[in-house]
All heavy atoms as an XYZ file, in Angstrom:
989
protein
N     106.030     66.165     90.960
C     106.318     67.584     91.186
C     105.782     67.963     92.559
O     104.838     67.331     93.074
C     105.772     68.401     90.096
C     106.523     68.392     88.816
S     106.106     69.650     87.620
C     104.569     68.989     86.981
N     106.222     68.960     93.145
C     105.821     69.480     94.435
C     104.916     70.640     94.344
O     104.946     71.385     93.296
C     107.052     69.846     95.261
O     107.914     68.804     95.428
N     104.137     70.860     95.363
C     103.176     72.014     95.383
C     103.690     73.141     96.312
O     104.259     72.806     97.353
C     101.878     71.515     95.865
C     101.263     70.306     95.126
C     100.000     69.821     95.818
C     100.991     70.707     93.692
N     103.613     74.401     95.816
C     104.129     75.546     96.604
C     103.186     76.678     96.561
O     102.400     76.831     95.658
C     105.447     75.988     95.975
C     106.552     75.085     95.912
C     106.743     74.221     94.809
C     107.456     74.861     96.972
C     107.715     73.299     94.748
C     108.500     73.959     96.851
C     108.596     73.182     95.737
O     109.605     72.219     95.701
N     103.196     77.492     97.626
C     102.556     78.730     97.657
C     103.699     79.850     97.706
O     104.651     79.681     98.457
C     101.617     78.917     98.918
C     100.331     78.170     98.742
C      99.292     78.490     99.842
O      99.743     79.178    100.805
O      98.231     78.001     99.771
N     103.604     80.770     96.862
C     104.681     81.789     96.625
C     104.030     83.200     96.834
O     103.074     83.477     96.090
C     105.321     81.555     95.225
C     106.420     82.463     94.982
N     107.699     82.223     95.494
C     106.596     83.546     94.184
C     108.502     83.172     95.040
N     107.800     83.974     94.331
N     104.609     83.966     97.718
C     104.245     85.348     97.893
C     105.332     86.221     97.533
O     106.490     86.046     97.921
C     103.786     85.615     99.420
C     103.341     87.006     99.543
C     102.659     84.680     99.757
N     105.002     87.264     96.782
C     106.024     88.270     96.333
C     105.504     89.701     96.690
O     104.368     90.045     96.594
C     106.122     88.222     94.806
C     107.106     89.375     94.340
C     106.463     86.870     94.298
N     106.473     90.479     97.282
C     106.217     91.854     97.599
C     107.131     92.683     96.717
O     108.404     92.518     96.754
C     106.519     92.213     99.012
C     105.782     91.312    100.005
C     106.088     93.639     99.319
C     106.051     91.416    101.399
N     106.574     93.552     95.839
C     107.345     94.445     94.974
C     107.205     95.866     95.445
O     106.380     96.198     96.261
C     106.941     94.224     93.498
O     105.534     94.432     93.427
N     108.154     96.701     94.929
C     108.266     98.113     95.331
C     106.929     98.905     95.156
O     106.204     98.603     94.279
C     109.344     98.797     94.581
C     110.739     98.338     94.866
C     111.801     99.114     94.088
N     111.387     99.286     92.696
C     111.672    100.420     92.032
N     112.360    101.425     92.594
N     111.302    100.440     90.763
N     106.844     99.889     96.049
C     105.564    100.699     95.954
C     105.535    101.656     94.729
O     104.418    102.098     94.375
C     105.460    101.529     97.229
C     106.474    102.509     97.485
C     106.452    103.248     98.822
O     105.575    102.957     99.579
N     107.355    104.135     99.022
N     106.667    102.016     94.207
C     106.645    103.006     93.141
C     106.468    102.444     91.782
O     106.543    103.176     90.761
C     107.884    103.952     93.270
C     109.154    103.220     93.441
O     109.131    102.012     93.809
O     110.194    103.810     93.114
N     106.247    101.099     91.637
C     105.922    100.577     90.311
C     104.369    100.668     90.180
O     103.684    100.650     91.198
C     106.472     99.131     90.111
C     105.796     98.153     91.008
C     107.986     99.159     90.293
C     106.194     96.698     90.765
N     103.854    100.608     89.009
C     102.447    100.619     88.759
C     101.831     99.279     88.987
O     102.537     98.200     88.895
C     102.184    101.138     87.364
O     102.527    100.159     86.426
N     100.497     99.162     89.205
C      99.919     97.926     89.272
C     100.090     97.030     88.016
O     100.146     95.842     88.090
C      98.425     98.232     89.497
C      98.394     99.549     90.167
C      99.598    100.283     89.579
N     100.149     97.682     86.923
C     100.438     96.988     85.654
C     101.798     96.332     85.636
O     101.958     95.122     85.119
C     100.223     97.813     84.409
C      98.832     98.325     84.207
C      98.418     99.420     85.095
O      99.282    100.159     85.672
N      97.083     99.711     85.217
N     102.737     96.957     86.188
C     104.158     96.430     86.268
C     104.164     95.250     87.289
O     104.873     94.318     87.003
C     105.102     97.502     86.675
C     105.446     98.474     85.543
C     106.259     99.694     86.127
O     105.957    100.278     87.119
N     107.322     99.929     85.310
N     103.387     95.331     88.328
C     103.326     94.264     89.322
C     102.643     93.065     88.635
O     103.053     91.947     88.890
C     102.484     94.744     90.527
N     101.649     93.267     87.852
C     101.011     92.208     87.083
C     101.995     91.578     86.106
O     101.971     90.374     85.881
C      99.732     92.715     86.349
C      98.577     93.145     87.305
C      97.822     91.933     87.902
O      98.003     90.780     87.447
O      96.996     92.168     88.788
N     102.795     92.387     85.486
C     103.790     91.882     84.545
C     104.853     91.065     85.279
O     105.328     90.133     84.656
C     104.510     93.111     83.789
N     105.184     91.447     86.473
C     106.022     90.614     87.246
C     105.471     89.256     87.516
O     106.164     88.229     87.404
C     106.378     91.338     88.617
C     107.299     90.607     89.534
C     108.653     90.356     88.943
C     107.402     91.269     90.901
N     104.124     89.200     87.735
C     103.467     87.893     87.896
C     103.503     87.139     86.696
O     103.703     85.834     86.707
C     102.039     88.081     88.328
C     101.809     88.638     89.737
O     102.722     88.591     90.504
N     100.698     89.253     89.994
N     103.386     87.717     85.587
C     103.501     87.028     84.258
C     104.943     86.528     84.027
O     105.099     85.450     83.493
C     103.148     87.914     83.085
C     101.656     88.293     83.154
O     100.829     87.678     83.772
O     101.302     89.413     82.541
N     105.960     87.294     84.462
C     107.322     86.836     84.349
C     107.565     85.607     85.268
O     108.193     84.645     84.789
C     108.201     87.948     84.831
O     108.001     89.157     84.040
C     109.701     87.516     84.662
N     106.980     85.642     86.457
C     107.055     84.509     87.364
C     106.423     83.227     86.751
O     106.988     82.125     86.786
C     106.529     84.800     88.667
C     107.287     85.917     89.498
C     106.345     83.541     89.611
C     106.710     86.468     90.637
N     105.258     83.442     86.106
C     104.503     82.352     85.493
C     105.401     81.766     84.332
O     105.528     80.563     84.169
C     103.188     82.808     84.937
C     102.369     81.743     84.294
C     101.014     82.245     83.788
C     100.266     81.161     83.127
N      98.967     81.610     82.697
N     106.040     82.656     83.563
C     106.867     82.179     82.451
C     108.069     81.346     82.960
O     108.372     80.355     82.397
C     107.258     83.336     81.625
N     108.666     81.838     84.016
C     109.791     81.137     84.628
C     109.441     79.741     85.081
O     110.161     78.747     84.907
C     110.430     81.952     85.758
C     111.267     83.131     85.388
C     111.632     83.975     86.578
C     112.569     82.669     84.699
N     108.263     79.662     85.764
C     107.850     78.347     86.264
C     107.528     77.391     85.112
O     107.963     76.202     85.179
C     106.607     78.500     87.211
C     105.984     77.254     87.562
C     107.003     79.269     88.461
N     106.818     77.915     84.116
C     106.486     77.007     82.957
C     107.700     76.614     82.169
O     107.734     75.504     81.672
C     105.390     77.744     82.061
C     104.104     77.794     82.769
C     103.066     78.648     81.950
O     103.494     79.330     81.006
O     101.877     78.589     82.365
N     108.704     77.489     82.157
C     109.955     77.159     81.440
C     110.702     76.039     82.170
O     111.334     75.243     81.592
C     110.827     78.404     81.378
C     112.069     78.283     80.625
C     112.838     79.628     80.618
O     112.244     80.565     80.089
O     113.960     79.702     81.166
N     110.521     76.010     83.512
C     111.171     74.970     84.295
C     110.368     73.728     84.353
O     110.752     72.758     85.117
N     109.239     73.597     83.691
C     108.428     72.389     83.649
C     107.359     72.292     84.615
O     106.748     71.254     84.881
N     106.953     73.434     85.244
C     105.896     73.463     86.267
C     104.631     74.155     85.667
O     104.634     74.637     84.494
N     103.628     74.348     86.503
C     102.453     75.054     86.139
C     102.015     75.969     87.321
O     102.394     75.781     88.430
C     101.225     74.074     85.941
O     101.046     73.299     87.115
C     101.516     73.202     84.727
N     101.285     77.046     86.981
C     100.838     78.016     87.897
C      99.262     77.775     87.969
O      98.587     77.965     87.040
C     101.105     79.375     87.472
C     100.490     80.463     88.462
C     102.661     79.686     87.331
N      98.762     77.410     89.136
C      97.435     77.047     89.312
C      96.557     78.250     89.622
O      95.380     78.347     89.264
C      97.196     75.971     90.469
N      97.128     79.331     90.305
C      96.430     80.462     90.658
C      97.366     81.598     90.836
O      98.414     81.530     91.334
C      95.698     80.174     92.037
C      94.937     81.365     92.645
C      94.276     81.007     93.909
C      95.108     80.947     95.073
N      94.392     80.823     96.363
N      96.872     82.782     90.416
C      97.604     84.040     90.626
C      96.592     85.001     91.244
O      95.603     85.304     90.674
C      98.214     84.653     89.311
C      99.231     83.749     88.706
C      98.851     86.024     89.626
C      99.812     84.227     87.440
N      96.903     85.606     92.371
C      96.123     86.640     93.003
C      96.980     87.884     93.184
O      98.014     87.770     93.889
C      95.595     86.130     94.367
C      94.480     85.136     94.240
C      93.952     84.841     95.670
O      94.283     85.443     96.672
O      93.070     83.887     95.685
N      96.496     88.972     92.771
C      97.146     90.251     92.969
C      96.401     90.948     94.094
O      95.209     91.287     94.043
C      97.154     91.120     91.762
C      97.645     92.552     91.984
C      98.977     92.744     92.399
C      96.826     93.670     91.956
C      99.452     94.007     92.629
C      97.308     94.917     92.135
C      98.534     95.102     92.492
O      99.102     96.376     92.700
N      97.042     91.159     95.297
C      96.378     91.639     96.517
C      96.348     93.211     96.464
O      95.735     93.754     97.328
C      96.972     91.151     97.733
C      96.768     89.733     97.961
C      95.966     88.905     97.299
C      97.355     88.917     98.934
N      96.050     87.598     97.798
C      96.891     87.557     98.851
C      98.379     89.131     99.950
C      97.297     86.514     99.640
C      98.720     88.137    100.764
C      98.208     86.825    100.627
N      97.152     93.787     95.691
C      97.151     95.259     95.580
C      98.299     95.873     96.428
O      99.134     95.173     96.953
N      98.227     97.216     96.622
C      99.253     97.941     97.303
C      98.781     97.993     98.809
O      97.738     98.391     99.108
C      99.342     99.365     96.771
C     100.403    100.237     97.324
C     101.790     99.659     96.964
C     100.242    101.674     96.726
N      99.640     97.372     99.654
C      99.357     97.290    101.052
C     100.437     97.853    101.919
O     101.637     97.874    101.503
C      99.098     95.792    101.397
C      97.956     95.138    100.588
C      97.886     93.712    100.844
N      97.640     93.344    102.262
C      96.453     93.331    102.761
N      95.363     93.555    102.077
N      96.342     93.018    104.080
N     100.111     98.248    103.158
C     101.119     98.742    104.073
C     102.012     97.606    104.524
O     101.588     96.474    104.749
C     100.486     99.392    105.268
C      99.786    100.645    104.871
O     100.183    101.415    104.110
N      98.709    100.964    105.614
N     103.256     97.902    104.736
C     104.279     96.975    105.266
C     104.291     97.173    106.752
O     104.130     98.243    107.269
C     105.641     97.165    104.645
C     105.714     97.002    103.205
C     107.143     97.424    102.693
C     105.525     95.599    102.723
N     104.570     96.152    107.498
C     104.750     96.278    108.977
C     105.916     97.085    109.327
O     105.862     97.827    110.282
C     104.826     94.778    109.575
O     103.677     94.094    109.127
C     104.845     94.903    111.080
N     107.001     96.952    108.618
C     108.236     97.713    108.829
C     108.740     98.090    107.476
O     108.485     97.523    106.486
C     109.208     96.967    109.692
C     109.517     95.642    109.109
C     110.653     95.515    108.271
C     108.832     94.482    109.465
C     110.973     94.207    107.751
C     109.158     93.224    108.961
C     110.231     93.131    108.010
O     110.523     91.880    107.564
N     109.597     99.065    107.494
C     110.236     99.498    106.220
C     111.127     98.444    105.648
O     111.861     97.796    106.353
C     111.071    100.754    106.407
C     110.273    102.036    106.501
C     111.217    103.254    106.560
N     110.480    104.384    106.596
C     110.996    105.586    106.406
N     112.263    105.693    106.241
N     110.311    106.697    106.428
N     111.044     98.229    104.369
C     112.006     97.405    103.662
C     112.595     98.206    102.509
O     111.843     98.661    101.649
C     111.211     96.151    103.064
C     110.527     95.364    104.160
C     112.216     95.227    102.312
C     109.672     94.256    103.585
N     113.904     98.426    102.550
C     114.623     99.187    101.546
C     113.967    100.556    101.360
O     113.661    100.962    100.245
C     114.681     98.409    100.240
C     115.519     97.110    100.329
C     115.551     96.429     98.982
C     116.147     95.116     99.108
N     116.179     94.339     97.850
N     113.585    101.197    102.423
C     113.060    102.513    102.473
C     111.582    102.569    101.923
O     111.096    103.652    101.562
C     113.885    103.523    101.738
C     115.303    103.703    102.308
C     116.099    104.747    101.622
C     117.480    104.797    102.167
N     118.239    105.804    101.457
N     110.928    101.443    101.803
C     109.529    101.395    101.237
C     108.551    101.188    102.478
O     108.855    100.340    103.317
C     109.357    100.339    100.287
C     110.030    100.620     98.977
O     109.542    101.374     98.110
N     111.239    100.071     98.819
N     107.509    101.933    102.514
C     106.425    101.777    103.519
C     105.314    100.900    103.035
O     104.520    100.395    103.838
C     105.889    103.041    103.963
C     106.919    103.995    104.693
C     106.273    105.297    105.105
N     107.219    106.143    105.759
C     107.470    106.226    107.005
N     106.780    105.455    107.838
N     108.292    107.090    107.530
N     105.184    100.697    101.744
C     104.161     99.973    101.147
C     104.729     98.997    100.087
O     105.855     99.257     99.711
C     103.151    100.821    100.425
C     102.392    101.735    101.439
C     101.299    102.557    100.637
C     100.489    103.360    101.679
N      99.280    103.861    101.121
N     103.876     98.038     99.641
C     104.376     97.141     98.645
C     103.162     96.484     97.932
O     102.051     96.387     98.429
N     103.462     96.109     96.621
C     102.464     95.339     95.909
C     102.576     93.885     96.239
O     103.697     93.251     96.037
C     102.675     95.547     94.393
C     102.515     96.937     93.906
N     101.206     97.425     93.538
C     103.378     97.906     93.731
C     101.332     98.658     93.098
N     102.580     98.997     93.307
N     101.499     93.264     96.725
C     101.543     91.881     97.139
C     100.880     90.996     96.074
O      99.905     91.347     95.476
C     100.700     91.639     98.438
C     101.411     92.066     99.702
C     101.672     93.380     99.994
C     101.859     91.101    100.655
C     102.309     93.801    101.221
C     102.537     91.485    101.745
C     102.713     92.735    102.047
O     103.361     93.142    103.201
N     101.412     89.811     95.916
C     100.882     88.820     95.027
C     101.060     87.419     95.557
O     102.069     87.121     96.219
C     101.580     88.860     93.639
O     101.346     90.036     92.934
N     100.080     86.585     95.356
C     100.133     85.223     95.842
C     100.010     84.324     94.583
O      99.055     84.480     93.764
C      98.984     84.908     96.764
C      98.766     83.422     97.136
C      99.845     82.932     98.074
C      97.450     83.220     97.835
N     100.896     83.215     94.521
C     100.816     82.307     93.429
C     100.821     80.924     94.004
O     101.510     80.587     94.950
C     102.068     82.457     92.481
C     102.134     83.767     91.750
C     103.009     84.742     92.501
C     102.752     83.535     90.363
N      99.975     80.025     93.407
C      99.926     78.652     93.711
C     100.645     77.871     92.599
O     100.295     78.097     91.453
C      98.490     78.152     93.907
N     101.740     77.154     92.965
C     102.653     76.553     91.903
C     102.616     75.079     92.069
O     102.618     74.537     93.202
C     104.006     77.160     92.105
C     104.195     78.639     92.158
C     105.630     79.001     92.487
C     103.702     79.276     90.822
N     102.712     74.403     90.963
C     103.022     72.978     90.930
C     104.254     72.810     90.068
O     104.208     72.903     88.806
C     101.802     72.207     90.364
C     102.020     70.769     90.269
O     103.054     70.245     90.782
O     101.127     70.005     89.712
N     105.447     72.634     90.675
C     106.662     72.727     89.902
C     107.752     71.844     90.533
O     107.720     71.622     91.745
C     107.171     74.168     89.870
N     108.770     71.477     89.805
C     109.879     70.721     90.408
C     110.800     71.723     91.176
O     110.799     72.929     90.942
C     110.588     70.151     89.153
C     110.211     70.990     88.025
C     108.856     71.552     88.347
N     111.500     71.137     92.121
C     112.392     71.989     92.960
C     113.412     72.856     92.157
O     113.603     74.034     92.515
C     113.111     71.066     93.908
N     114.013     72.323     91.111
C     114.976     73.159     90.372
C     114.309     74.403     89.723
O     114.935     75.460     89.632
C     115.565     72.230     89.316
C     115.326     70.874     89.800
C     114.062     70.940     90.603
N     113.039     74.253     89.320
C     112.345     75.451     88.799
C     112.149     76.476     89.895
O     112.250     77.671     89.602
C     110.977     74.976     88.134
N     111.791     76.108     91.035
C     111.620     76.980     92.162
C     112.930     77.608     92.585
O     112.953     78.863     92.849
C     110.993     76.301     93.391
C     109.567     75.703     93.004
C     110.871     77.239     94.552
C     108.560     76.734     92.579
N     113.911     76.895     92.513
C     115.324     77.463     92.926
C     115.711     78.487     91.839
O     116.235     79.561     92.167
C     116.318     76.397     92.906
C     117.672     76.741     93.464
C     118.537     75.619     93.853
C     119.792     76.127     94.412
N     120.313     75.291     95.430
N     115.472     78.235     90.515
C     115.754     79.216     89.552
C     114.842     80.502     89.626
O     115.316     81.566     89.441
C     115.574     78.552     88.169
C     115.794     79.517     86.966
C     117.165     80.172     86.897
O     118.112     79.711     87.485
O     117.282     81.306     86.223
N     113.616     80.268     89.974
C     112.668     81.342     90.209
C     113.134     82.282     91.274
O     113.157     83.515     91.145
C     111.246     80.802     90.522
C     110.203     81.855     90.991
C     109.867     82.894     89.989
C     109.003     81.136     91.491
N     113.508     81.756     92.411
C     114.064     82.495     93.573
C     115.387     83.220     93.165
O     115.597     84.349     93.631
C     114.188     81.637     94.769
C     112.911     81.156     95.388
C     113.020     80.310     96.579
O     114.104     79.762     96.837
O     111.983     80.151     97.263
N     116.226     82.570     92.389
C     117.443     83.220     91.970
C     117.157     84.488     91.139
O     117.719     85.536     91.312
C     118.238     82.186     91.213
C     119.648     82.791     90.843
C     120.424     81.766     89.920
N     119.984     81.830     88.627
C     120.357     82.883     87.736
N     121.195     83.814     88.132
N     119.918     82.779     86.436
N     116.164     84.367     90.173
C     115.776     85.394     89.340
C     115.183     86.525     90.139
O     115.430     87.736     89.853
C     114.852     84.923     88.239
C     115.415     84.011     87.209
C     116.339     84.794     86.283
O     116.249     85.970     86.069
N     117.267     84.067     85.668
N     114.373     86.246     91.110
C     113.696     87.265     91.896
C     114.720     88.006     92.796
O     114.545     89.168     92.991
C     112.561     86.630     92.770
C     111.322     86.199     92.048
C     110.393     85.536     93.013
C     110.609     87.321     91.261
N     115.783     87.288     93.236
C     116.767     87.995     94.098
C     117.581     88.955     93.285
O     118.047     89.970     93.827
C     117.638     86.886     94.705
O     118.504     86.325     93.736
N     117.580     88.784     91.935
C     118.288     89.785     91.044
C     117.404     90.919     90.602
O     117.970     91.925     90.216
C     118.823     89.019     89.834
C     119.789     87.903     90.009
C     120.064     87.173     88.738
C     121.112     88.506     90.598
N     116.122     90.767     90.741
C     115.143     91.774     90.257
C     115.164     92.971     91.324
O     114.788     92.730     92.515
C     113.797     91.161     90.081
C     112.880     92.096     89.355
O     112.925     93.298     89.420
N     111.925     91.514     88.680
N     115.411     94.144     90.863
C     115.314     95.336     91.750
C     114.020     95.717     92.212
O     113.880     96.364     93.236
C     116.046     96.485     91.069
C     117.503     96.328     90.786
C     118.168     97.508     90.113
O     117.429     98.442     89.810
O     119.347     97.404     89.878
N     112.971     95.367     91.476
C     111.594     95.705     91.865
C     111.060     94.814     92.988
O     110.071     95.166     93.637
C     110.650     95.599     90.718
C     110.860     96.654     89.627
O     111.447     97.714     90.050
O     110.564     96.433     88.479
N     111.659     93.671     93.316
C     111.199     92.719     94.300
C     111.824     93.092     95.620
O     113.067     93.073     95.698
C     111.526     91.275     93.938
C     111.094     90.313     95.007
C     110.803     90.955     92.578
N     110.993     93.378     96.645
C     111.431     93.636     97.993
C     111.656     92.348     98.780
O     112.726     92.161     99.370
C     110.438     94.519     98.732
C     110.219     95.880     98.209
C     109.143     96.642     98.985
C     111.471     96.751     98.148
N     110.697     91.465     98.713
C     110.790     90.249     99.483
C     109.930     89.151     98.676
O     109.002     89.470     97.992
C     110.142     90.241    100.847
C     110.828     91.116    101.858
C     112.040     90.270    102.480
N     112.566     90.990    103.627
C     113.432     91.929    103.615
N     113.815     92.468    102.440
N     113.848     92.483    104.691
N     110.285     87.915     98.909
C     109.517     86.785     98.342
C     109.636     85.659     99.352
O     110.582     85.535    100.156
C     109.993     86.346     97.044
C     111.420     85.854     97.010
C     111.779     84.573     97.267
C     112.442     86.795     96.633
C     113.091     84.212     97.200
C     113.759     86.414     96.677
C     114.055     85.086     96.952
O     115.353     84.700     96.930
N     108.600     84.753     99.366
C     108.620     83.564    100.269
C     107.984     82.466     99.571
O     106.860     82.647     99.079
C     108.000     83.844    101.546
C     107.981     82.695    102.523
S     107.435     83.086    104.131
C     105.690     83.400    103.870
N     108.594     81.332     99.501
C     108.017     80.107     98.926
C     107.880     79.076     99.985
O     108.814     78.782    100.699
C     108.902     79.534     97.763
O     109.243     80.656     96.884
C     108.206     78.460     97.057
N     106.670     78.485    100.090
C     106.332     77.498    101.145
C     105.811     76.243    100.432
O     104.900     76.332     99.574
C     105.301     78.023    102.111
C     104.983     76.929    103.144
C     105.799     79.276    102.783
N     106.327     75.094    100.783
C     105.850     73.887    100.191
C     104.603     73.476    101.004
O     104.564     73.510    102.253
C     106.972     72.786    100.308
C     106.558     71.546     99.626
C     107.642     70.602     99.490
N     107.224     69.507     98.842
C     107.774     68.244     98.946
N     108.831     68.083     99.701
N     107.313     67.216     98.278
N     103.557     73.135    100.263
C     102.325     72.719    100.846
C     101.918     71.369    100.408
O     102.412     70.788     99.480
C     101.216     73.711    100.512
C     101.493     75.050    101.156
C     100.984     73.850     99.018
N     101.026     70.633    101.190
C     100.509     69.357    100.882
C      99.546     69.396     99.692
O      99.473     68.479     98.871
C      99.940     68.597    102.087
C     100.988     68.316    103.139
O     102.167     68.130    102.763
O     100.638     68.353    104.337
N      98.726     70.431     99.701
C      97.651     70.500     98.606
C      97.490     72.012     98.304
O      97.697     72.895     99.251
C      96.448     69.908     98.953
C      95.665     70.426    100.194
C      94.453     69.632    100.501
O      94.477     68.373    100.522
O      93.389     70.277    100.661
N      97.157     72.297     97.090
C      96.995     73.713     96.755
C      95.500     74.131     97.041
O      94.608     73.387     96.805
C      97.159     73.883     95.169
C      98.577     73.681     94.678
C      98.599     73.837     93.176
C      99.541     74.696     95.343
N      95.491     75.312     97.605
C      94.104     75.881     97.959
C      93.756     76.873     96.822
O      94.291     77.964     96.690
C      94.177     76.625     99.256
C      92.846     77.162     99.710
O      91.850     76.736     99.154
O      92.864     78.019    100.618
N      92.816     76.377     96.006
C      92.403     77.154     94.838
C      91.259     78.147     95.120
O      90.801     78.837     94.160
C      92.134     76.291     93.582
C      93.358     75.417     93.238
C      92.963     74.516     92.043
C      94.581     76.244     92.793
N      90.781     78.172     96.367
C      89.695     79.086     96.739
C      90.294     80.453     96.808
O      91.532     80.683     96.757
C      89.228     78.706     98.142
C      88.708     77.278     98.245
C      87.235     77.191     97.874
O      86.536     78.130     98.197
O      86.876     76.199     97.247
N      89.397     81.454     96.907
C      89.838     82.843     97.116
C      90.477     82.972     98.489
O      90.052     82.477     99.419
C      88.521     83.752     97.015
C      88.808     85.171     96.740
C      89.419     85.334     95.344
C      87.469     85.895     96.779
N      91.702     83.586     98.435
C      92.439     83.711     99.742
C      91.694     84.573    100.744
O      90.832     85.399    100.345
C      93.826     84.331     99.371
O      93.647     85.692     98.972
N      91.926     84.438    102.020
C      91.298     85.254    103.022
C      91.457     86.749    102.810
O      90.541     87.517    103.124
C      91.917     84.745    104.349
C      92.494     83.409    104.057
C      92.802     83.443    102.557
N      92.541     87.123    102.255
C      92.816     88.568    102.071
C      91.704     89.144    101.032
O      91.055     90.101    101.312
C      94.194     88.881    101.520
C      94.451     90.288    101.098
C      95.275     88.469    102.521
N      91.578     88.481     99.963
C      90.557     88.867     98.925
C      89.202     88.649     99.355
O      88.268     89.405     99.062
C      90.900     88.307     97.578
C      92.144     88.798     96.864
C      92.311     88.161     95.526
C      92.234     90.212     96.751
N      88.914     87.553    100.034
C      87.549     87.221    100.506
C      87.068     88.269    101.452
O      85.962     88.711    101.468
C      87.565     85.857    101.130
N      87.996     88.708    102.421
C      87.580     89.726    103.330
C      87.228     91.112    102.563
O      86.329     91.749    102.961
C      88.694     89.898    104.371
C      88.329     90.921    105.506
C      89.439     91.124    106.438
N      90.582     91.656    105.734
C      91.764     91.598    106.162
N      92.135     91.068    107.382
N      92.783     92.019    105.511
N      88.090     91.443    101.675
C      87.908     92.611    100.905
C      86.559     92.621    100.251
O      85.786     93.641    100.227
C      88.983     92.847     99.855
C      88.863     94.215     99.157
C      89.945     94.325     98.073
N      91.309     94.154     98.627
C      92.361     93.994     97.777
N      92.196     93.999     96.480
N      93.524     93.890     98.335
N      86.207     91.582     99.552
C      84.852     91.385     98.950
C      83.675     91.419     99.974
O      82.716     91.999     99.678
C      84.789     90.059     98.134
C      85.692     90.110     96.917
O      86.109     91.189     96.489
O      85.941     89.032     96.364
N      83.902     90.793    101.103
C      82.893     90.689    102.094
C      82.629     92.144    102.642
O      81.528     92.631    102.875
C      83.294     89.813    103.266
C      82.201     89.565    104.195
C      82.599     88.597    105.353
N      83.712     89.183    106.125
C      84.843     88.558    106.349
N      85.168     87.406    105.877
N      85.749     89.181    107.096
N      83.772     92.897    102.859
C      83.536     94.281    103.305
C      82.822     95.158    102.337
O      82.077     96.001    102.799
C      84.954     94.883    103.637
C      85.630     94.223    104.889
O      84.951     93.524    105.640
O      86.837     94.409    105.016
N      83.065     94.962    101.084
C      82.400     95.763    100.124
C      80.924     95.463    100.074
O      80.056     96.368     99.799
C      82.964     95.489     98.700
C      84.357     96.142     98.529
C      84.845     95.892     97.070
N      86.214     96.360     96.959
C      87.063     96.035     96.062
N      86.605     95.160     95.141
N      88.261     96.490     96.059
N      80.541     94.189    100.323
C      79.148     93.858    100.300
C      78.489     94.348    101.483
O      77.231     94.724    101.486
C      78.973     92.299    100.194
C      79.338     91.727     98.978
C      79.405     90.190     99.004
O      79.062     89.642    100.105
O      79.797     89.560     97.912
N      79.136     94.429    102.668
C      78.502     94.737    103.944
C      78.328     96.256    103.994
O      77.389     96.684    104.722
C      79.425     94.214    105.038
C      78.661     94.057    106.280
C      79.415     93.485    107.423
N      80.749     92.919    107.035
C      81.650     92.525    107.891
N      81.387     92.696    109.240
N      82.753     92.102    107.457
N      79.160     97.095    103.416
C      79.064     98.513    103.600
C      78.263     99.130    102.477
O      78.882     99.527    101.452
C      80.484     99.151    103.602
C      81.321     98.717    104.823
C      82.660     99.343    104.806
O      82.922    100.207    104.022
O      83.546     98.915    105.611
N      77.001     99.297    102.623
C      76.253    100.055    101.576
C      76.609    101.533    101.675
O      76.894    102.048    102.737
C      74.712     99.747    101.945
C      74.770     99.467    103.383
C      76.092     98.849    103.640
N      76.545    102.178    100.540
C      76.781    103.654    100.593
C      75.723    104.370    101.316
O      74.579    104.230    101.039
C      76.935    104.154     99.160
C      78.162    103.637     98.463
C      78.341    104.401     97.225
N      79.682    104.150     96.641
C      80.710    104.987     96.730
N      80.517    106.182     97.221
N      81.830    104.714     96.174
N      76.187    105.146    102.278
C      75.198    105.997    103.072
C      75.421    107.439    102.660
O      76.469    107.896    102.408
C      75.430    105.915    104.540
C      75.552    104.560    105.103
C      75.664    104.682    106.553
N      77.055    104.996    106.861
C      77.538    104.931    108.116
N      76.765    104.683    109.144
N      78.809    105.246    108.351
N      74.305    108.141    102.610
C      74.422    109.631    102.314
C      73.968    110.189    103.601
O      72.825    110.128    104.001
C      73.577    109.878    101.102
C      73.921    109.117     99.901
C      73.763    109.979     98.690
O      73.462    111.104     98.741
O      74.023    109.323     97.640
N      74.903    111.059    104.120
C      74.543    111.763    105.401
C      73.860    113.066    104.981
O      74.356    113.821    104.148
C      75.830    112.087    106.180
C      76.391    110.820    106.728
O      75.720    109.740    106.859
O      77.666    110.788    106.850
N      72.755    113.358    105.568
C      72.042    114.591    105.334
C      72.139    115.443    106.596
O      71.943    114.961    107.700
C      70.582    114.330    104.939
O      69.946    113.637    105.964
N      72.348    116.698    106.394
C      72.483    117.584    107.492
C      71.305    118.542    107.501
O      70.718    118.960    106.636
C      73.750    118.455    107.396
C      74.967    117.553    107.602
C      75.706    116.996    106.491
C      75.441    117.333    108.796
C      76.817    116.275    106.614
C      76.561    116.517    108.993
C      77.236    115.990    107.933
O      78.370    115.245    108.179
C-alpha cells in the first residue's frame, strides 16, 4: 500500500463537530477500501488566501493515510460530490510524519509563550 497526506478544507458555515464528522466519514471510506488512517488533525477554522465558492474561511483537516490507490480514488470521488467540501488535496509521500504538524505545533508554542498580562492603569 502507498502512503498519503490528505488535506481537506470544508465550508465555514458548518460547525466544528460537523467538520470532525467529515473526518470520521473519510476514515470510514479509507478503511472500507482496505487502508488505515494513521493520524487525523483538525486545524480549526482558518482564513483562506482567496475566496472559494464565496467562502472567506474554511475548516482545515490533515490526515495521514496508508491505503491502496483505488481507495484514494474512491475517497476523492466521494469528496467531490460532498457539498461541504471546498477543496481537498492528496499527496503521496515516502513516509508518514506522525509528529504534530507545524500548524498545531506553532499554535501550542504561541500559547505557552504568551502569559496572560493584566494591564493596570
